[in-house]
N, C-alpha and C positions, 0 to 999 in steps of 0.2 A: 444771261438770264433777262427776261423782258422786265424792264423798269415801269413802262407806261404803255398804254394802248390808246390810240386816238382815231376817231373817224371824223372827217371833216367834209362839210357840204360844198357845193360848187362855188359858193362865194367866200369860203374860207371859214364858215361858221362851225363851231364844234358841235357835232350831232351826238358824239359819245366820247367819254374819256374815263380812264381808270388808271390810277397810280398804284404800283405795287412797291414802290420804294420811295422814301423822302427824298425830296430834291429842293435845293435852295435856288434854283434857276427855273422854276416852273413857268413863270411869266415870260421869260425869254424864250423858253422851248415853244410855248403856244405862239408867240410872235413869229418865231422861225418857221413853225409849221404853216401858219397862214400864208406867209411869203412863199413857202414851198409849194403849197396848193396851187397858188396863183401861177408859179412857174411851170408846174407840171401840166397845167391845161395847154401849154404851148408846144408840149412834145408828145410823142407817142410812145408809150412803154410797151405797147403790144400786149397789155394785161400781165406783164411780167413784174416780178419783184426786184426792186433794185435797192442799193444801199449807199450811204454816205457816212463818213466819219466826221465827227464833230466833238472836239475836246476828247474826253474820256468815253464818249459814248458813240454808238453805232445807230443810225436811223435807217430801218427797212421800211419801204413804202411801196404802195401799188395803187393803181386807179382803175376803178370799174364804175361805168355809168357817171353819175354825178358826184360820185364819192371818192375821197382819198383816204386810204388806210395806212396808219403809221404804227410801227413798233419802235420805241425807244429801248435800245438794249445795250449790252456790253460788247466791247470789241472782240472779246474771246468767244462769243457765241457763234456756232456753227451756221454758216449762211444757208446751206441746204435745209437744215432743220428750221430755220426761220422762214425760209420760202415755204415749207410745207405747212407750218403754223399760219402764215398769212393766208395761204389758199383756203385753208379751213375757215378762217375768219370771214374772208370776202364771201365765200359760198353761203355760209349761214346767214350773213347780214343780208345779201342781195335776195336770197330765196324768202326769207321770212319777215324781213323788216324795212327794206328799202322802199316799198310801196305804201307805208303807212303815212297818213296825212301829216303827222308830226312825230317822225321817228325818235327826235330827241326826248320826247315826253311820253312815248307809248312802246317802250321796249321791254315789257315784262318777260322775264325768262333769259333775256339776253346776257345780263351780267353774269349768271351762272355759266353760260355757254363759253363766254370769254374766259372765265377762270379755267375751265377744263382745257382750253387751248393754251393759255399763258403759263399756268402754274405747272411747275415740274417737281418731281420728287427728287431729294438728295439725301442720301443715308451718310450721317456723320457719326462715327463711333469714337467714344472716348475710352481709352484703354490704359490701364496702369495698374500697379500693385495696391494692395489695401493701405488706406491711410494717407494717400498722396494728396487728396483733395478733389477727386473727380466730381463727386456729387456736389460739393461746395462750388466747384466751377459751373456746374449745370444750373445751380440756383442763382449764381452770379449772372449767367448769360440770360436767364429768364426773368430777371429783375425781381426775384423773389426774395424774401427775408432770409438772410444768411444764417444757417444753423449755428448755434452756440456749442452744441454737443455733437460729437461725431456719431452718426448712425449708420453703420456699414450697409452697403447696398447688398441685398440678397438676390442673386440671379442677374437680372438686367432691369434697368429702369429706362422706359422709352418715353420721351418727351419731345414736344415741338419747340423749335427755337423761334425767337421773337421776329416781328415783321420787318425789323431794321436790316435783316440779311436778304432783302429783296424778294423777288418773285418765288424762289425755290420754296417748296413746302418741306422744310428740313426737319426730319426726324432724327433726334439724337439718342443714341444708345449708350447708357451709362453702364459699362460693364463691371460686374463685381470683381474686385481684385484679389480675393482670397484664394488661396492655392487650391482649395478643393473645387473652385469653379473653373480652373485653367483648361479642363477638357473641353469646355464649352466655347472658349474664346475664338477658335477658328470658325465655328459655325455662326457666331454672333458678329464677326466682322465681315462675313461674306456679303458681297455686293455693295460694300461701302465705298463710296466715292472719295471720302476723306476720313482719315483716321488721325485721332489726336492722341499722342503718347504723353501722359501726364507724369511728371516725376516730382519728388519732394526737394530736388536740388542738392541732395546728399550724395556723395561719391558712391556709397554702397548701393543706393537705390538706382542711380543712374547706370551703374555697371550692370545690375540686374535687368534693367529696362532694355538693354541692348537685345536680349532674347525676345522681347515683345516686337521690336522693330523688325527683326528677322522674320518672326511669325507673320507679321502683316505683309511683308514683301513676298513671303511664300504663298500665303492664302489669297491676297488681293493685290498682285503685282502692279496693276493699273492704277490703284488708289494713290491719292496724294497724301503723304505721311509728314506731319509736323509734330514737333516736340513743344511742351509747355513745361518750363522750369518753374514750378510753383514754390511758394514759401520763401520767396526772395527777401523777405523781411527778417529771416533768421540769420544769425551771424555766421553760421556754418555753411550757408548756401553757396553752391558753385555759381559762377556767372552763367548766364544763358549761353554765351559764346562758347564757354568750356563744355557745357551740357551738350551743345549742338556738335562740338567736335567729337565727343565721345560716342553719341548716337548716330552721327553721320547723317543728320536730317536738320532742316531748318528749325531753330528753336527760339521761343519767345519767353520773356520774363512775365511772371504772374504772382500777385498776391491775391488769391481767390477770396479772402475775407474783406478785401478792400474794393468798395463799389465803384471807385474811381478808374478801376481797370476795365470796367464793363465794355465801354465803347471801343476800347482798343482791342479787346479780345473779339468782339463782333467783327470788326474790320480784318482781323487776322483770319477768321474762319471764312469770311466772304472772299478774301483774296486767294485762300487756299482753294476754294471751290472753282473759282475763276481760272486760276493757273493749272489746276488738275484738268479742266475742260480744254484749255488751250493745248496742253501736253497730250492729251488724248486725241484731239484732232490732228496734231503733228505726227503722231506715231503711225 
């Protein structure tokens, strides 16, 4: 997923930049890009998109005219897709904005065009039986006030996840867990890139949830499937490791009513998305 977009002028000046994910090393990245721009002026890329790895990130770059274009992305991103996106960015900028007297301050409408290129849709489905904490998990992810009273989801609740999960415009489907809705589960998980199986960490519920894992593998075999062992604060809770052994999927602990778990859960989902992309690219 694209973390940042930069366009630099001939002297290494920032003409345009947009961040889609928080970064603690933004200043270092800018310094690196300025040096990169100066270096690229000494080589001929033949208007091709090249990339290099730096720490946990991958930098895709292209030069056209007096401008250098850069995507800061994840190493799991598909190179051919990044090249296509870069070509779109270069074409739009060169055609409509490069001849402006001061493109850094006169780029009305360009921001929306960059969003169209950089932002992708990712469907994440939360699946689990009634009462395991799916909706509470959704509230936790979105940073919303956690409910004190259980209010069962009727049908499906579709929400967007927060900006911390980077460029992807992630739509999360909270699927009703009551048995009367089970006939709809297959349709609701269709086209999901990531499916999260939530259990309440009791042996009975975990054993039942094996059917959900199988359903997902049958309906969306290419999806990345992970387990969430919720209600770890209860004395009868199985460990996440034991839940994972039973479900045969990577499983992580959660106490959905505890806000301190939020950042950890966001990172788990983000990692699942990246791993899913990497597995799809290798298939």
